C-alpha positions, 0 to 999 in steps of 0.5 A: 291335424297335428297330433299331441306328440308334436306339441312339444310345449305341452305336457300332460297334467301329471307331468306338469304337476310334478314338473318333469319332462313329458314324453308323449308318443304319437298314436296312429289310432283313434286312441288318445296319446299317453306319455311314457311315464303315465304308461309305465306307472299305469296312471291316467294321462290327461291334458285338462289343465289350462296352459299358463302364459309363458315367460322368463323363468327364475334360475335356481340350482337344484340340490339333493337333501344332503347338499348343505354346507355348515354356516357359522359356529352353531352348525346351521345349514346354508341351503345351496338351492331349492327344489320341490319334492312331493313330501314338501307339504309334510316338512322340509326334505332334510327333516323328512330324511331325519324321520326316515332315519328315525324309523330305521334306527328305532322302529324298523326292529319292531316293524320290519316292513321294508328291505333296508338296502332297497329302501335306502337306495330308493330314498337316496334316488328320490323315487317318490318323485316318480313312483306314487307307490313309494311316496305312499309308503314313506308317507305311511312310515312318517305317520307311524314314526310321528304316532309312536315317538312323542320325543322325536315329534318334539325334536322335529318341532324344534328343527330348522325349519320346524315341523308345521304340525302342532300335534301328532294327530294332525300330522298323521291325519294329513299323511292319511289324507295325502295317501288317499289322494294318491289313489284312483278308481283302479287302486285295488285292481292291482295289489302288491306287498307295498299296498299292504304295507301302507295299509298296515302302517296307517292302521298301526299309526292310528292305533298308536294314537288311540284312534280306535275307530280309524284303526279298526277300518284300516285293520280290515283293509290291511287284513283283506290285502293280506288274504288276497296276497295269500301271506298265510299260504306258503304254497303261494310263495312260488315265483317270488324272489328272495327279497319279496319272500322275506318281506311277505313272511314278515308281513304275515307275522305282523298281521298275525300279531293283530289276529292274536290280539283280537282272539284274546282281547276282542271284548266287544266282538266288533273286529273281523278275524284274519284267519278262521279255525280251519285256516289256522290249523292248516298253517305250519308256523316254521314254513312262514318264518323268515330267514334268520339273516339281516336284509343286507345279505338278501338279494333278489336272486341270492342269499349270502351267509353272514360272516358270524353266527351271532344273533341278528334282528330277525332272530328277535322277530322270529322269537316274538312270532313264536311267542304269539303262536304259542298263545293259541297253538302248540309250538310243536308242528307234530302236536295235535291241533287241539279242540276247536273254539266251538268245542271249548265254548261248550265244555268248560273242562276242555277250555280249562285244559286248553288254557293251561296247556297254552300257559305251560308252553308260554312259560318256558318258551324263552328259557334258552335264547341268545344273550343279546335277547335276554331281559338283561344286557349281557356282559362281554364275557357272557356274550363270548361264552354264548357264542356272541360278539363284543363288536356290537355297535351302539345302534345295534345294541339299541335295536336289541334293547327295543326288541327285548322290551317287545319280546319279554313284555309281550311274553308276560302280557300274553300269559296275563291274558291267559290267566284272565281267561283261565279265571273266567273258565274256572268261574264258569265251571264252578257255576255248572258244578253246583248242579253237577257231580263232575269234579274231575277237573283240577282247578287253581283257586283265586289265591294261586292265580293271584300269585301267578299274576304277582310273579308276572308283575315282578318280571315286568318291572325287572325288564322295564327298570333296566332298559333306556327310555328311548327303547321303551318309547319305541314300543309305543302305546302298545307297551302302555296297554300291556303294562296296564293289563298286567297290573290290573290283575292285582287290583282284586287281591284275595289276601287280607288287606294287612297281609304281605301279599296285599302290601306287595300288590299296593307297591306293584300298582304304585310302580305301574302308575309311575311307569305308565306316566312315562310311557303312555303317549296317547293324546286322548283317553284310552277307549280300547274296550269301550264303544266309541262309534255312534249308530246314527240310524239307531238314534234316529229310530229311537227319537 
């Protein structure tokens, strides 16, 4: 009987779909044959699709995404040939490369979830044609770019050929469906950082759109993968190369940001937690900080020293991580861990002391940072005086501008949330004090807390009014939520309506409204703190 390998005219279903050569090896056992590509990618190798009638094929010259020639005065590109790519259901390959470049130009400084040189090389070599994992990654990246930057989406819609999706939500959901189709029943049997990155990017994309039900579920998936990969345990990093180690450390802090969000803002209590108090207290944040060098100096087996000591993008990432850490723990490794949440919940005095300590740590954390990351753009003289360099490219300046927005607005926002908690804790203690003689704990009155909120707003506007719109947009819907949360604290002013404090509050709220009209990119009503799901069993039971 003739074996499958001898049928040179028939390819397996996956190779036929991808239109690539199928190399099926003959089997001397009763086990079914498997082509080399399916074996290498650990994919099911089947021969179920019916054969088509053979006949003459149309000749066409293939091209790479960059193989175009200018045609005419308007600079339009004349296509030299045609080739099918697995991203063609999203958009033209040249436009898809533009989306990937926009990720590197605008979002990578804030979501550095790839190793830039390796990522660029894989794109140039079209690895997505054979690697379903890489295809899933770039599809998820496309989703987060579309979800985060409305202005870029509008430019893609005006491209030639244009993006076919009429809304950002439609494209993001198509990307999600596409990624689900790449998974089989064994998907979670083998895990890696790439799978975590895909889940995290999808979570971020739906969160940027304001689809909180989707983002909750994808947050759980990303969190579970982070725990299985032990991103929080430095002892589990043994055996990883330098690139993988750097990526996993960045991945830990990206998922940690969401953990802190939930710790401070989980109003409905419906989100699952990445870390419990015991795990949190076992972590030394310095162990998990990534190396302060750009990706271009990191290789699998070595890390090169950069030619200058000027700050790099990782510098901003590290500072941002320290800000989040300071919101719930001391930044000094030798400091005591502090009371656990259960103790703080039972004793308002302990809770007040804890929050005041967090506020103190946060307030002065960014006093001495490199000029390129301060709230304002330093002059050349200031940069040189502080060890910086004047040879910074325009794109690098844009990267740092986006990071300045992220760093300083987050810094103010976390302080605002802690002021909210301090206000609630003091109100609780005041209620208990009515039946107690304990008045030892000093407390700030409502006017003192309001003046703290006013100062946070003043700093916020200094940041937002001095940075370009494109860098504000790169921070996505998160920025709008943070601005709204900070400004909302001024709605209840304890001063007389005709007083200067109340007048300043009115002006700050007006400015906040103007800013939100420019940066709120959501396509639906904000429902973050509302119940947006329906328990159908409860409805049936009540009917």
